[in-house]
C-alpha positions in Angstrom: 28.4 -31.9 -62.8 31.0 -29.2 -63.2 30.3 -26.1 -61.2 27.0 -27.1 -59.5 25.0 -24.2 -58.1 24.1 -23.7 -54.5 20.4 -23.3 -53.9 20.9 -19.5 -53.3 22.9 -19.2 -56.6 20.0 -21.0 -58.4 17.5 -18.6 -56.9 19.6 -15.6 -57.9 19.9 -17.0 -61.4 16.1 -17.4 -61.7 15.3 -14.0 -60.2 17.8 -12.1 -62.3 17.2 -13.7 -65.6 15.9 -11.5 -68.3 14.8 -14.4 -70.6 11.1 -14.7 -71.2 11.5 -18.5 -71.0 12.7 -18.5 -67.4 10.2 -18.2 -64.5 11.3 -16.4 -61.4 12.1 -18.5 -58.3 8.7 -18.3 -56.8 6.9 -19.2 -60.0 9.4 -22.0 -60.6 8.6 -23.4 -57.1 4.9 -23.5 -58.0 5.7 -25.2 -61.3 7.9 -27.8 -59.6 5.3 -28.4 -56.9 2.6 -29.2 -59.5 5.0 -31.7 -61.2 5.5 -33.4 -57.9 1.9 -33.6 -56.6 0.0 -33.9 -59.9 -0.2 -36.2 -62.9 3.2 -37.1 -64.4 4.5 -34.4 -66.7 7.1 -36.5 -68.7 8.9 -33.5 -70.3 8.7 -31.2 -67.3 12.1 -29.6 -67.9 11.1 -28.6 -71.5 7.7 -27.4 -70.3 9.3 -25.3 -67.6 11.6 -23.6 -70.1 9.0 -23.6 -72.9 11.1 -25.7 -75.2 14.2 -23.5 -74.8 16.1 -25.9 -72.4 19.2 -25.8 -74.7 19.5 -22.1 -73.8 19.7 -22.7 -70.1 23.1 -23.6 -68.5 23.5 -27.2 -67.5 24.2 -26.3 -63.8 20.9 -24.5 -63.7 19.1 -27.6 -65.1 20.9 -29.7 -62.5 19.9 -27.2 -59.7 16.3 -27.3 -60.9 16.3 -31.1 -60.8 17.8 -31.2 -57.3 15.2 -28.6 -56.2 12.4 -30.8 -57.5 13.8 -33.8 -55.8 13.9 -31.9 -52.5 10.2 -31.0 -52.9 9.4 -34.6 -53.7 11.3 -35.7 -50.6 9.3 -33.2 -48.5 5.9 -34.6 -49.6 7.1 -38.3 -49.4 8.3 -37.6 -45.8 4.8 -36.4 -45.1 6.1 -32.9 -44.5 4.0 -30.1 -45.8 5.6 -28.4 -48.8 7.2 -25.2 -47.7 5.6 -22.4 -49.8 7.8 -19.6 -50.8 5.5 -16.7 -50.0 4.9 -15.0 -46.7 3.4 -16.7 -43.7 0.8 -14.0 -43.7 -0.6 -15.2 -47.1 -3.5 -17.1 -45.5 -3.8 -14.9 -42.4 -7.1 -13.1 -42.8 -6.2 -10.4 -40.3 -3.2 -9.2 -42.3 -3.7 -7.3 -45.6 -2.2 -9.6 -48.2 -0.9 -8.5 -51.5 -2.9 -10.3 -54.2 -1.7 -8.0 -57.0 -0.3 -9.4 -60.2 3.2 -8.8 -58.9 2.8 -10.7 -55.6 4.6 -13.9 -54.8 1.4 -15.9 -54.2 0.1 -14.9 -57.7 3.5 -15.8 -59.2 3.6 -19.1 -57.4 0.0 -19.9 -58.6 0.9 -19.0 -62.2 3.8 -21.4 -62.1 1.6 -24.1 -60.6 -1.1 -23.6 -63.3 1.5 -23.6 -66.0 2.6 -27.1 -65.0 -1.0 -28.3 -64.6 -1.7 -27.5 -68.2 1.9 -28.1 -69.4 1.0 -31.1 -71.5 -2.3 -32.0 -73.1 -1.5 -35.7 -72.6 -1.3 -35.1 -68.8 -4.9 -34.0 -68.1 -5.5 -33.6 -64.4 -9.3 -33.8 -65.0 -9.5 -36.9 -67.1 -10.6 -39.3 -64.4 -14.4 -38.8 -64.0 -14.2 -40.2 -60.4 -11.8 -37.5 -59.3 -12.3 -34.6 -61.7 -14.6 -32.7 -59.3 -12.2 -33.1 -56.4 -9.3 -31.9 -58.6 -11.4 -28.9 -59.7 -12.2 -27.9 -56.0 -8.6 -28.5 -54.9 -7.0 -26.5 -57.7 -9.5 -23.7 -57.6 -7.4 -21.5 -55.3 -4.4 -21.7 -57.6 -6.5 -21.0 -60.7 -8.2 -18.0 -59.1 -5.0 -16.6 -57.6 -3.2 -17.0 -61.0 -5.8 -14.8 -62.7 -5.5 -17.2 -65.7 -9.2 -17.0 -66.5 -10.2 -13.5 -65.6 -12.7 -13.7 -68.5 -14.9 -15.9 -66.3 -17.2 -13.7 -64.3 -17.4 -16.1 -61.3 -13.6 -16.4 -61.1 -13.2 -12.7 -61.5 -15.7 -12.1 -58.7 -13.8 -14.4 -56.4 -10.6 -12.7 -57.3 -12.1 -9.3 -56.3 -13.2 -10.6 -52.9 -10.3 -10.1 -50.5 -11.8 -12.4 -47.8 -12.3 -15.2 -50.4 -8.8 -14.8 -51.7 -7.3 -15.0 -48.1 -9.4 -18.2 -47.5 -8.1 -19.7 -50.8 -4.5 -18.8 -49.9 -4.9 -20.4 -46.6 -6.2 -23.6 -48.2 -3.3 -24.2 -50.6 -1.0 -26.2 -48.2 -3.7 -28.7 -47.3 -4.9 -28.8 -50.9 -1.4 -29.8 -52.1 -1.4 -32.8 -49.7 -4.9 -33.8 -50.8 -3.9 -33.6 -54.5 -0.8 -35.6 -53.9 -2.9 -38.3 -52.2 -5.5 -38.2 -54.9 -3.0 -38.7 -57.7 -0.5 -41.0 -55.9 -2.5 -43.4 -53.8 -5.1 -46.1 -54.6 -7.6 -44.9 -52.0 
């Protein structure tokens, strides 16, 4: 690869990109995390850039692939995935920003985008695990605000304590989802 980007250069590119087809670095991390822990998303690069991959520089694509590999290595080494939002996200004693502009919301949006990135990759298709998947992905769905039309989800989103509990559960839920999708137990 000519001119590979450092990790910081990749983050700068993502965070300074004006393109509507490029997620910021936090949302990209959520997206990549979902592709690692969930059902296979065969065309994840195209899904990430909404089919506009040809408009993205090759060194950015390479950096994204290396970043995903690093996330994969974390989970395979039984290391919790390091989430790119503040350590206070799940601390109920600290006021956390759950506004639409917050990192935890951006990360959740990226995660949910990958969850639903391909109709052929339905996380809920297995009747034996669909209820577990629904419970484990509920924090990301609520935090993303993707379904604010649903009165129950909207009520959860308006409850600061519930939001803090959900934020606090994400790390453990990621591990559980990985085990659910990638082990035979």
